[in-house]
N, C-alpha and C positions, 0 to 999 in steps of 0.2 A: 532800703535798711543799712546800715552798711551794717561792719566787720564786731561791733563791739554789741550794738543792741541783737546781732543771732545769736550771737555766742550767750546774751540775757536767757533769751527764750528758747536757746538748748537749755541750761543750766533749770531756768521754772519746771521745763516738760518734763525733765528726764526725774528732778526730784519729787514732782506731785501737786507741785503747787497750784493754788486753787487761786479761779481770779480774783477775788475776793480779797486777797490777802498779797496782792500785788500791787504796785504804790504807779507803775507804769503804763499809761492809758493805751500806747502800742501792742503793750506785754501783752496784756489785760486782753484787749481786744481777739489777739491772736486764742488764747487759752479759751477762753467762751467759745469758740472757734471748734477748735478744738472736743471737745466736752460735747455741743451739740454735735460732730457728725461722731463722737463715740457711741452717745443716744440712740442716734438713727440706725447704725450699727450694728448693734443688741437687743434694742427692745423689739421684743416680738407679740406683744399685745394684737388681741383683736382691731383692724380699720375704726375710727372714732368719726363720724359723720362728719361733727360739726370742724374735726382738724383741719378741712384744706383750707372753711374760709378764716380760722382763725390765723394757720399759717399766713395766708398771702396778707392779712392787715397787719401783722410785726415785722413783712419783710416790705410793707410799704410804705411802714410808720419807721422805720429803720433806715431805711433810702433817702427818705424826704430831711434826716436829720443829719443825713453824712453829705448829700449835696448842699446844705442849706451850712453845712461847718465847711468845705469847698471852697464855697465864693466869698464867706470870711476872708477867709485863709491868703485867696486872692487879690482880695481890695487891699489887704491889710502890705504885702508883699509889694504892691504898688506906691504906696504909698512913702516919703523920704524918711532916711532912716541912719542915723549914726553909724550903727554895725549893718549890712548885707546882709544875713541870713539866706542866701543863694539855694539850701539844700531844704529848704522847705515845700515847694510845689511840688521835691519828688516823694516825699513821703511816702503818703498813698500810695501810689503807681507799682514802690516796688513790694507795699504790704498786701495790699489784692492781689498782685502777679502772687506772693505766695501762698493766698488764701485758697486762689483758683489754682496751685498744682496741688497742694493738700488735697482738694476735694475733685476733684477729675483721674485724682492714685485711687484713691477709695473708693470712688466708683466705679473706678473698670476693674476693680476685685470685682463688685457684683454683676458687669455687664463684661465682660473679655470672655470670647468665644472657648468655650468647653473642646478638650480636645476630638480631631476628627470621630465621628462616629458615636455621640456618645452627649445624649443631653437628658439634664433629670427631666423628669415630670413635674408640673405643679400641682402641688397640690394645698389646698384650705390653711390660711397662717392662721384661725386657730385651735388650729392642731398639731400646729410647728415640731411640736413636743414628744408629743405621743398619738399621731399619727396610727403609728407603725406596732403593729403585736409580732414577733416572733417565738413558734413555740417549738420543740420537738418533739416529735411523732411519738420516740420511742425512748422514754428516759426510767432513772431511777435516783433515789441517791449516790447513786454511786457514779452520777451521768449518765452520759446519751449512752444509747448504743452505737455498732459502729455502721450496722446499717441503716441509720432513723433518715427521717424527711423530717423537713422542715415546713411548720405553719406559717403564713404570710398572710395576716389580716390589714386591712385600712381601713382606716372611719370616712379618707376620701377616693369616690368612687372611680377606680380605674377601667377603662375598658379598650386601651391598650396593651396587651401583656410586651407585647417588644421593649415600650419602653421601660418598663418594670423591669423587665430581664438586663436591660442594658444599665440599668440603675444598681446592681447587684453584684457582690465580691462577694467569695467565700475566701478564706483567708489559713493557714497558706493555699494558695491558686489551688483550687479544687472544679472539676468541671461540672454545671450539672443541669440538671432539666428542671423546665419550671412550667409546672399545670398550674391555671384560671380553672378555679370550683367557679366560684361569680365574679361581679367586678367587684368585693370586697375578700375574699377570698382568695390562696396563693397556695399551690405546692409546691415547694424548692425537695429535688431529689437529685443528690451527689451520682454523680455516675458511678464511681470506683468507693466501696467502702472505707468508712475515715480510720485513720490511723489511732489503737487504741492510744492511751491515756496521753494523748496533744488536745492542746486546745485549741478550736477553729472561734476563726472570727466569722459571720455575717453581717455585712454591710449594704444601709439604702441609702441610695445618695438621693437629694432632693431639691424642692425651691416653693417657695411663696412668696408676695408681695407686703413686705409689712408695713405698718400706718403711718408711715412716711415714703409710700413707692416706690420703695426701693427692692430690685430682686437678693432675696437674702437665699446662699448657697444654704442645704437644711441636713449634715447628715448622723444618720442614727446606724448605731452597731451592738452585735449582742455579743458573747463569751460560752462557748458551750465547751465541754470539755467531756473525749468521748471517757467513756469509763475501761477500767482496767480489764484485761477477757479473763474469767477466774484460772485461777493455777494456784500452784506452790513457789513461790519467787524465790523461800531459802528454807535450807533446813540446822538439824545440830543435833548430833555432830552432822558436818557436808556429808556428801556419797565419797565414797574411797580414800575414806581419811582413817590413818594410823594411832598409834596411842591416845587411847582416849579414853578418858575418866572411869570407872567403874561405877562411879557413882554418878554419871551421868544419867539427865534426861532425855525425849529425845520428844525434839521440834518441829517442827512444821510452822513457817509464816505465809497465808494465803496472801494473796490481790485485798480480797476483803472480809471485814471482820464477819459478816453474815454467811456461817459455816454451820452446814449440815451433814447429820452422819460420818461422822470421821471416826465415832467408836465401831461403828460396824464394818468401814474400808478397812483400818487399821492392823495389819499382825505385823509380829514380831517373831524371829527364830535367828536360836533355838526361842523355845516358846520362855516367855517369863512375865510374871504377875505383875500387876501396877493398875495405876488411876488417871483418869483422864483430867485434865485442866482448859481452861479457856482465856485468854488473854488478851483481849482485844484481838487482832488480825491473824494470833498466832495460838495453835493450838497445842498442846501438851501430850505427851504422855511420859507419866513419872514413875520407875520401880520399884514397886516395897523391899524388895533387897540387890544388894550388888552385882552389875554383871559377871561373869565368868572373866578372869583375865586370860590375854593375849587369845583372845577368843574373837571371831570374826561374825555376824550379828549381820541379820539378810531383815528389814526394814520392809513391806510391799505397803502401798496406800493403794485399793482399789478406785477404779474411775467414777465410780455411785459418791465417794463425796458432791456433795452440791453448795451451790449460791443460793439463801435460800431465799430470798427474796425472789427470783425468778428462775429458780429449779436445773440452771447450767449448769452442767456438772462439767469435771477436769475432761480435758482433747483427751490424754490418758491417762494409762495405771503410774503412780510417783514410784521408783522404786532406788533405797540408796543404802550401801554395804559399809559399814566400816569395822576396823578391826580395836580391840582393846588394847588397853597399855599390859604388857608381858609381868609374870612375875619381878619383885626386884632385883635385883642380881649381881655380884662383881661383876669387873671390868673384863671380859675376856682374854685371856690370858696366849690364846696365839685361833686368827683365822685366818681362812682362805681365800684368796682374792681373786674367784674364781668359781664357778657349780659345774664347770665342765675342762676338758682339756684333750686333747690330744695327742699324740706321736707316732713313728714310726717303727716298726721293730729295731731297726738301729740307734734309735735311741735314746741311752738315759733319761726319765722323767722326769720333772723338773719344775716346783711347785713354791708360787708365789704367797712369801705368808706373811701378815704381818706376829709380832713377838713382844709380848712384854716386856721393856726390861729389868724388871727387879724378879724375873726366872731364873735361875743357874742351871738347872736341867738338860737335856736335849730333848728332843718333842718325841711322839712313839707316831711310829704313819703305817698302820696297817696294811693291805691290796688285797683285796676280793674279787676272786672272778664270776660272772654269770653264766650258769651252763646254755644260755642260747641271748641270739639279738632278741627274742621279741619279751622276752621274760627284764635287760636292760632296758627296750625302750617303754616297757609298762610301766618302771619307777620311774625312768626319767620323765614320761608323761603326766604320773604321778605330782609329783614335784611343781613344773611347769602347771601344772593347774591352781597350785598359789597364785592368787593375784599377784600383781609387781610390787604392790603398796602395802601388802600383807607383809612385814616383816616379823615380826614375833610369832607367825604362823610359819615361816621360810625357817624358821631358829629352828623353834622344835620340827619340823621335817625328820621321820625317822625312816631307811630302810629295814626292813625284815632282814637282817643279817641270815638267818637260820638255811637260808635256801640258798647262800651264799659257800663258795667252799674263799676260806682264808688262804691266801700264797706266798704273803710271805710278811713281815712284821719287822720295823728295825728304831732303832734309837739313832738319830740323823743330828745332825751338827747344825747350826744353820749356817747360811753361805754369804755374805754381804758382798755386793756387785751390785753397784753403781746407782746406788742409795737403797734399792732394795734387798728384800732378805728372803731366800731361798731355802728349801729342802729340795734334794736331789737322791734321787736312787742311785745304788751302788755298779747297776747292772740293770740292762733293757726287759722287754718284757713279750711276750711271742703275743702276735694277735692276738686279739679277740677285746670282752666287752669286763669293764672292770667296773667295785666301786671304790674308790677309797676316804677311810679316815682316818685324820690327827687329831691328839691330844697332848695336856700339857697341863697338869694340872689335875680341876677338874673341869676344865674350857676344852671343848671337841667344833670339829668339825669337819663336813664330808666336802665329795665334789666327784662327779659320773666321770669316766676313762677310759677314750676308747685306743686302741692299738692298731692301728692298718699301713696299711703301703696306698693305700689310695688318700688322694687329697680333692677334696672340691672346692670351686666358688660359684655362692649365691646369690643373686639378684632378683629381689623383686620389686614390680610394680604392683599397681589396682590391682589385676587380672592376668599376672603373666610371672612365672619362675623361669629364669636363663638361669640353666648350668649350664658349669666345665669340669671336667673332672681330668684325674689325671693320674699314672702311677708314682710314686717317688723313687722306686726303684730306678725304673728305666727312663723318667724324667720323658717319657712322652704320654702324647693327650691316649685316650682308652677309649672304646665302646663301651656303652656300662649301660645295664637299667636301674631306669630309678624307677620308687614307687612310693607315693604321697599313702605313706601310714593309718591316716586317717579317710580320707577317701577312696583307697584303694586303686589310685589313678596313676600309670605309668608311661614311659614314656620313655627313650632309646638312645643318647647322643649320637651323632655322627663322629667319620673317621674324627675330624676333628677332637671328638669329647664336648662338644656342645649341644645342648636339645632346648628346648623348650617344654612348658607346660602349664597349663590355665590353671589359674590360681587365682583366689580369693583372701587379698590383705586384710588380715586381719591386724589394728592395731595394737590392741591386745595377747592376742593367745600367738601361742607357736606351734605349728608345723614339726611331725619329723619325717623324714623322706629317706629311705632306705634304698644304698648307691649298691650295685652289684658287678663286679668285672672280673672275670677269669680266675675266681672264687674265692676272690675277696672279697673282703664288707665293708662299708663306713654307714653308720650313720649325719646325715646333714642335718642339720634343724633350721628354722627359719624364723631370725631372732623376734620378738615382743619389739612397737615399736620403745617400749620403755625398759629400761635396767633396773637392777634393786643394786644401787649403790653404784659400790666399785666389784657388783659383778658381772660376766659376761664382757671382756672386756674385745671389742673390736677392731683392734689391730693384729690378730693373729687367725690371719686363712689362709697361709703358706707355712708346711714346714720346709725344711731347706738339711 
């Protein structure tokens, strides 16, 4: 076949041209051969007892026609002619060669050896489309259970379990055990629990002989989705959120719509009256009155809430806490940019502040003194107990000043330095524990102040705290006693001022450590992993 014919054949085949619509005998013959091959490839009907005899008769008739045609062409080629078509005797040879290549290629698809160790077993062709059925033993409308088995049934008897095992795949690749119940039923058990929400595909490969005598590979597959574990997916408001509107509802979104016992499992503190609603997978508590402003609410959902169809309960109780928005207030005229500070007895305490530009008067600053370390530690602990995310509660925190002694009160100008604003006391203070309050107009802010000639460095790991204690006056390391005021555990530093203490790190909580050396005292804090915005500056480890 010349290149022109080959190109025409390729175009006819790719365009879907039918043999009866083609006017070229050679291309028509090849298109008919292609259709015959396609039909034999995909035909899956039951074998016909008369098919073989009929096929042989058709093949013999076609072969006789071709031989007769070839003889006539050869005779005509031997006659003298004005035009010598020397290529005519070669026409059939390329055509037959092409047909032979196509047939061998397609046949090879059917008979080519499988990969080592794999040989699909043979089933009855009559059951090619539905020989197998697969069901999960544990399933519901939500999906299959993570620990389910799969029941495999076959209409063709299977005596050798190994042949079936080698023909099964559970994807994503999952190891499994296969148990035979009888020749028609088998139980497949995954070695490990399936993953929640994941889709798994079970494939079974087999083969059968079609009515053309060809071996046909037959692949069947089934898809199963593992149901999601019964759980709370999300909530509104989110846990540890703030500035929540006071007209909010409380929503819990679950992994299923079939939810039982929510009303009995739900509680809110401070207590609020309300009603319950259900919207698909979402359970809602709707307060019948507005929530209080600037208030921390705690929502508890016990593990008694369950999935209705199975009775599956929550793996653990769910708790969310959030803070409502504060009362509408004018922007603060003055803010202290720290919640605590430490200075030596020879330094004039200095406090960085934010001051609104439209105030022409000087801020007022009052210094109060605590009469004991324990009272100072108690108030400081109460402040630290406020969650880091509860900004309104932090702003509203007030120290009971009736138990404190007013040491001094000043109207101080704001000092500008290197882009910052500062209030600088006119004098130093004696060693002790203090409470500082600044005010400007109606705005107030506060911080805790220590005056001590001890200074310390503290580093914490997950299970240990490292201290290094020095004296600011002597500029030497000191032997000091260090006590965890919460656990009462104590250690003593060595001559280099270093000590280690067992300590369980908590990302949200702050511990206080009392340090004593040579009649001097200092309270050191283990900073929370979180900060309240601009407060707790981390670069003031030392004073010089």
